[in-house]
N, C-alpha and C positions, 0 to 999 in steps of 0.2 A: 413150482410155487403153488401152495394150496389157495384156492379161490372160493368165494362164496357170494351169493347175492347180498347186496348191501341195502338195508331197509331204513336204518335209523338216521342217515344223514351224517353230519360232521361228527367225528369221533373225538378229536383232540385239537385244541388250539394251543400249540406248543411254543417254545422259546422264540422270541422275535428279535430281529435286529432293527433298531430305530436309527434313521438318518436324522441326526440332531442338528437343528439350527443353533447358531451361537447363543449361549447363555440361556438355553431352555432349562428350566428348573425341574419341571415335572413332565415325563413323557406321556403319550396318550394311553388310555386304558379302555379296553372293550367292555361295553355294558349290555349290548344287545346284539347277539350273533346268530341270526336265523340260519338253519341248516340248509345246505344244498340238497336238491332232489335228484337222485341218480336212478330214475325209473328204468328198469330193464337192463342196467349195466352190471357187469361182474367186477367186483372190487377185490384186489389182492391184499394180503396183510401188510405189504410195504407200500401201498398206494399213497401218493402225496401230491399236493400242488403248492408251489411256493409263489407268493404274490407280492407285488409292490403296491402298497396302498397309500393314497394321499388322503389326508384328513383335514377338513377345514376347521376354522376356529370355533364352529358350533358343534363339532364332533361328528359331522356327517362325512361320508365317503365321497370325495369329489372326483376321484379317478382310481381305477384299479387295473393292473395288467399282470399277466402271468409271466414269471421269470423262468420257472422250471416246473415240470410235472412228470409223473411216472407214466402217464398216458394222456394223449390229447383229448380223449373223450370226456375226461374229468373237468376240463378247463371251463367250458361255457357254463355248466350248471354251478360251478364254484363261483365264477364271476358274478352270475346273476344274484346269488345269495349274498356275497360280500358287499355288493353295491348297496344293499339294504342295511348293512351293519351300522351301529351307532356306537360312538366312543365318548368317554370323558376326554375333552381335548387336551393337548399339551398346553403347558403354562410357562410364561416367561414374565418375570417381575410381577407376578400376581394376575396377569391377564392371559386369556386364552389366545393361542396362536396356531396357525396351520403347521402341519408336520407330515412326515412320510415315514413309513415303516416297511420292512420286509418281513412278511408273516408266512411261515410254513404251516400247512394243515395236513394232518394225517387221517387216513380213512381205513376202515375195514378190520381193525384189531379188536377182538372180543375182550382181550385183556384190558386195553385202555378204556373200552366202553364202560366198564364197571368201576373205574377209578374216580374217586371224589375230588382228590387234589393231586395235581401233577407234581413230579419231582422238580425241586428247585436247586440250582447250582449254589454251593456254598464255597467251594474252593475250585477256582477255574484258571489255572495258569495259561497264558497265551501261547500260541504256537511260536516256536523259535525259528525264524526264517534266515537263511543264508543271505549274505550281502547282496548277491545278484538277484534275489527275490524280493528285496525290500520295496521296490517300486512296481512290482507286478500287480496288475489289476485282475482280480479273480473272484469267483464265487463258488463255494463248496458247501454241500449239504450232507450231513452225516447222520445215519440212524444210530442212536445210542441206547443200548440196553443197560438198565440199572437195577441192581438187586435190592432186596428189602432193607439192607444196611446202608444203602446210598452209594455203593461202589459200582464203577463201570465194569461190566462183564463182557461186553462185545461192542465193537464199532464197525460200521460199514458205510463206505462212501456211496451215496445215492446219485449225486450229480456233481460234476466238477468241470469247469472250463479251463483249468490248467492243472494237469496231473502232477506237476512239481510241488504243488501246495499240499497234496494229499497226505504224504508221509509225516510232515511236521504237525499237521492238524490231528491226525490219528494218534501220534505220540503224545501230544498235549492232552487230548481227550481221555486217554487211558489213565491219566493222573487226576482227573476231575473227581470231586466228591460232592454228593447231593444230600439234601434233605429228601428222603425217599417219598415216593407217591403214597397216598393214603386211600384206603377203602374201609368204610365203616370205622374210621378212627385208628386203623391199624396200618403199619407200614407194609407195603407190597412191592413186588418187582414191577417194572414198567419199561416202556420203550417210547422214545420221542425223537424228533428230528432237531438237530442243532445246526443252524446256518452260520456261515462265516463269509464276510466280504473283505476284500483287500483292495487297496488302490489309492490313487491320488484324490485330492478334493474335487468335488463336482459342483455343478450349479443346480439349484432348485429354487424356483420362484424368485430368481434374481439374487439369491443369497448363497454364500458358500456353506456347504454341508459336508460332513465327514462320513465315510463309510466306517461306522463304528461296530466292531465285533462284540456287541453286547450279548449277554446271555438271555435276557428277557426284558420286556418293556417295564418290568416292575421289580427287578432284582439288581442289587448292587453287589457284584462278586467281591470277595475278600482275597487277599494275597497269601494268607497262611491257612492251613487246614484248621477247622474248628477242633477244639480240645477233645470233644467226645469222639470224633471220627479218628483223630490222631491216636487216641488211646486204643481204639478198636484195632487200628492198623498195627500197632506195636504188639498187641496181644496175639494177633494172628501170625506173627513171625515165628 
């Protein structure tokens, strides 16, 4: 793997999974995200840290833990930075409430560093799991390469705690279609990490929450391909 010194800090805040309390109307939105400092470290192009972040009703980070990472040396600098992050808090019935998200961060990509807007999922079919996997608890993170037309060109599992989930996830992701990333107002190729969680309901601050395989804390996926991308797909046949 090609590696290089990393000087600029955080490259991309990519798609998040939010663990949503009942009846939350608006998920949290990051508004101030200081970069971690990796002085003296060598960062590969697929380097990442996946975090579980608790956000209070004021939008401050009340707790953060590492769930997965490409290398343990990235974890402490990332945690130090993330604990200083500020969010627009989640809202329920017009009032701010505490929330929790799983946020993957990517580092070391010169391509992503120059992107102004990340790719956004427009068509995102869910993985189809066999009956015996319906109750499995698992977490999988996949690196997704997206071309300038919004189509997925490559998928690679970065971490997985249950290998049986990998194939259904990769099969689903290959069908996803995106609003492509933008640089200087033009569509460009990009790469980002898409996390998935599966499992039963868990407890958070005394309330039931769901492990929701959302695509982003700010995107509502649709169930059918957008007309423009569907047309492009037909023309390429």
